[in-house]
ZAVEXTI-86461 format. One line per field, with one value per residue (C-alpha): residue number from 1; residue in three letters; x, y, z. Coordinates in Angstrom, 1 decimal, always signed. Example, Ala and Ser with C-alpha at 12.3 -4.5 7.8 and 13.67 -1.06 7.14 Angstrom:
BEGIN
i: c(1;2) .
aa: c(ALA;SER) .
u: c(+12.3;+13.7) .
v: c(-4.5;-1.1) .
w: c(+7.8;+7.1) .
% end
This chain:
BEGIN
i: c(1;2;3;4;5;6;7;8;9;10;11;12;13;14;15;16;17;18;19;20;21;22;23;24;25;26;27;28;29;30;31;32;33;34;35;36;37;38;39;40;41;42;43;44;45;46;47;48;49;50;51;52;53;54;55;56;57;58;59;60;61;62;63;64;65;66;67;68;69;70;71;72;73;74;75;76;77;78;79;80;81;82;83;84;85;86;87;88;89;90;91;92;93;94;95;96;97;98;99;100;101;102;103;104;105;106;107;108;109;110;111;112;113;114;115;116;117;118;119;120;121;122;123;124;125;126;127;128;129;130;131;132;133;134;135;136;137) .
aa: c(MET;ALA;SER;ARG;LYS;GLY;ASP;ARG;ARG;GLU;ARG;GLU;LEU;VAL;ASN;LYS;LEU;ASP;ALA;ASN;GLY;PHE;ALA;VAL;MET;ARG;ALA;PRO;ALA;SER;GLY;SER;ALA;THR;GLU;ARG;ASP;LEU;PRO;ASP;VAL;ILE;ALA;GLY;ASN;GLY;GLU;ARG;PHE;TYR;ALA;ILE;GLU;ALA;LYS;ALA;SER;SER;GLY;ARG;PRO;ILE;TYR;LEU;ASP;ALA;ALA;GLU;VAL;ALA;SER;LEU;GLN;TYR;PHE;ALA;ASP;SER;PHE;GLY;ALA;GLU;ALA;LEU;ILE;ALA;VAL;ARG;PHE;ASP;ARG;GLU;ALA;TRP;TYR;PHE;PHE;GLU;PRO;ASP;GLU;LEU;TYR;ARG;THR;ASP;GLY;GLY;ASN;TYR;ARG;VAL;LYS;LYS;GLU;THR;ALA;LEU;SER;GLU;GLY;TRP;ASP;LEU;HIS;ALA;ILE;ALA;GLY;GLN;SER;GLU;GLN;SER;ARG;LEU;PHE) .
u: c(+4.8;+4.9;+8.3;+9.3;+10.8;+7.5;+5.6;+7.9;+7.5;+3.6;+3.6;+5.8;+3.3;+0.4;+2.3;+3.0;-0.6;-1.7;+0.7;-0.9;-4.5;-5.8;-7.6;-5.8;-5.9;-3.4;-4.7;-2.0;-4.0;-3.8;-2.1;-1.6;-2.9;-6.5;-8.8;-10.4;-9.4;-7.9;-5.5;-2.5;-3.7;-7.1;-7.0;-9.5;-9.4;-13.1;-12.5;-10.2;-10.5;-7.9;-7.2;-3.5;-1.1;+2.3;+5.5;+9.1;+12.4;+16.2;+16.4;+15.3;+12.1;+8.9;+6.6;+2.9;+1.0;-2.2;-4.4;-3.0;-3.9;-7.3;-8.0;-7.0;-9.3;-12.2;-11.9;-11.6;-14.6;-16.6;-15.5;-15.9;-12.2;-9.6;-7.1;-3.5;-0.1;+2.4;+6.0;+9.2;+12.7;+15.5;+16.5;+13.5;+10.0;+6.7;+5.3;+1.8;+0.3;-3.2;-2.9;-3.6;-0.6;+1.8;+3.8;+2.3;+4.7;+4.2;+2.8;+0.2;+1.7;+2.8;+6.2;+7.5;+11.2;+12.9;+13.4;+9.7;+8.6;+10.9;+9.9;+6.2;+4.9;+2.6;+4.1;+2.1;+1.3;-0.3;-2.6;-3.5;-4.4;-1.8;+0.3;-0.3;+0.1;-2.8;-4.1;-7.7;-9.6) .
v: c(+9.7;+13.2;+13.2;+12.2;+9.0;+8.4;+8.9;+6.4;+3.9;+4.2;+3.7;+0.6;-0.7;-0.1;-2.0;-4.9;-5.2;-5.0;-7.7;-9.9;-9.6;-6.5;-3.6;-0.7;+3.0;+5.4;+8.5;+11.1;+13.7;+11.8;+13.1;+16.9;+17.7;+17.4;+17.6;+14.3;+11.0;+9.2;+6.2;+6.3;+3.2;+1.4;-2.2;-5.1;-8.4;-9.3;-11.2;-8.8;-5.0;-2.9;+0.7;+1.2;+3.7;+3.3;+4.2;+3.7;+4.1;+3.6;+1.6;+3.8;+2.9;+4.1;+6.2;+7.0;+9.5;+8.3;+10.8;+9.4;+5.8;+6.9;+8.5;+5.4;+3.3;+5.7;+5.5;+1.7;+1.2;+3.6;+2.0;-1.5;-2.3;-3.6;-0.9;-1.9;-0.3;-1.1;-0.6;-1.0;-0.7;-0.2;-3.4;-5.2;-6.3;-4.6;-5.9;-5.4;-4.9;-4.2;-1.1;-2.8;-5.1;-2.3;-1.2;+1.9;+4.5;+6.2;+9.2;+7.0;+7.0;+3.8;+2.4;-0.3;-1.3;-3.2;-6.3;-6.3;-6.0;-8.8;-11.2;-10.4;-8.5;-10.2;-10.3;-9.4;-13.1;-13.5;-10.6;-11.6;-15.0;-16.7;-18.4;-21.1;-18.4;-16.4;-13.7;-14.3;-11.1) .
w: c(-2.1;-3.4;-5.2;-8.7;-7.3;-5.4;-8.6;-10.5;-7.6;-7.8;-11.5;-11.0;-8.4;-10.9;-13.6;-11.3;-10.1;-13.8;-14.7;-11.9;-13.2;-11.5;-13.0;-11.4;-11.2;-9.8;-8.1;-8.7;-6.8;-3.5;-0.4;+0.1;-3.5;-2.4;+0.6;-0.3;+1.2;-1.7;-1.7;-4.0;-5.9;-6.3;-7.6;-8.1;-9.9;-9.5;-6.2;-4.3;-4.1;-2.6;-1.7;-1.4;+0.2;-1.4;+0.4;-0.6;+1.1;+0.4;+3.5;+6.5;+8.2;+6.6;+8.7;+8.0;+10.1;+11.8;+9.8;+6.6;+7.5;+8.9;+5.6;+3.7;+5.9;+5.5;+1.7;+1.7;+3.9;+1.9;-1.5;-0.3;-0.5;+1.8;+3.0;+2.3;+2.9;+0.2;+1.1;-1.1;+0.0;-2.7;-4.4;-2.8;-4.0;-2.9;+0.5;+1.7;+5.2;+6.6;+8.6;+12.0;+11.3;+11.5;+14.4;+16.2;+17.6;+21.0;+19.1;+17.4;+13.9;+12.0;+11.2;+8.8;+9.1;+6.1;+8.2;+9.1;+5.4;+4.4;+7.2;+7.7;+4.6;+2.1;-1.4;-4.6;-5.4;-2.0;-2.3;-5.8;-4.5;-6.6;-3.9;-1.3;+1.2;-0.3;+1.7;+2.7;+3.3) .
% end
């Protein structure tokens, strides 16, 4: 997310993770600003550790290119964290996916539709281990 709106959304995600017991850091130099493989957000709560790529949309499908996801997975593996894709559509909550849960396009990229996020995505309480549907990584 390389826009002012994207920056605002990343800060919103950081604040929500913080409010749910995570130590969290935003990497504002992620993406095209650096040659290094950096996620948008790194979060951990002593039990769960995540490297997160955050994407937001007004309602259109969200696309991630294969290289972006590969960079996220490389960082997560090297750091000892789980790679997550966080998506947020306007007027909706954040939803989380492991990269291999996402739809792959014919070109090898990744796509998340709003309907998929709402029906199949994990909410913040699930990834924090605060719900009966807790994500077990």
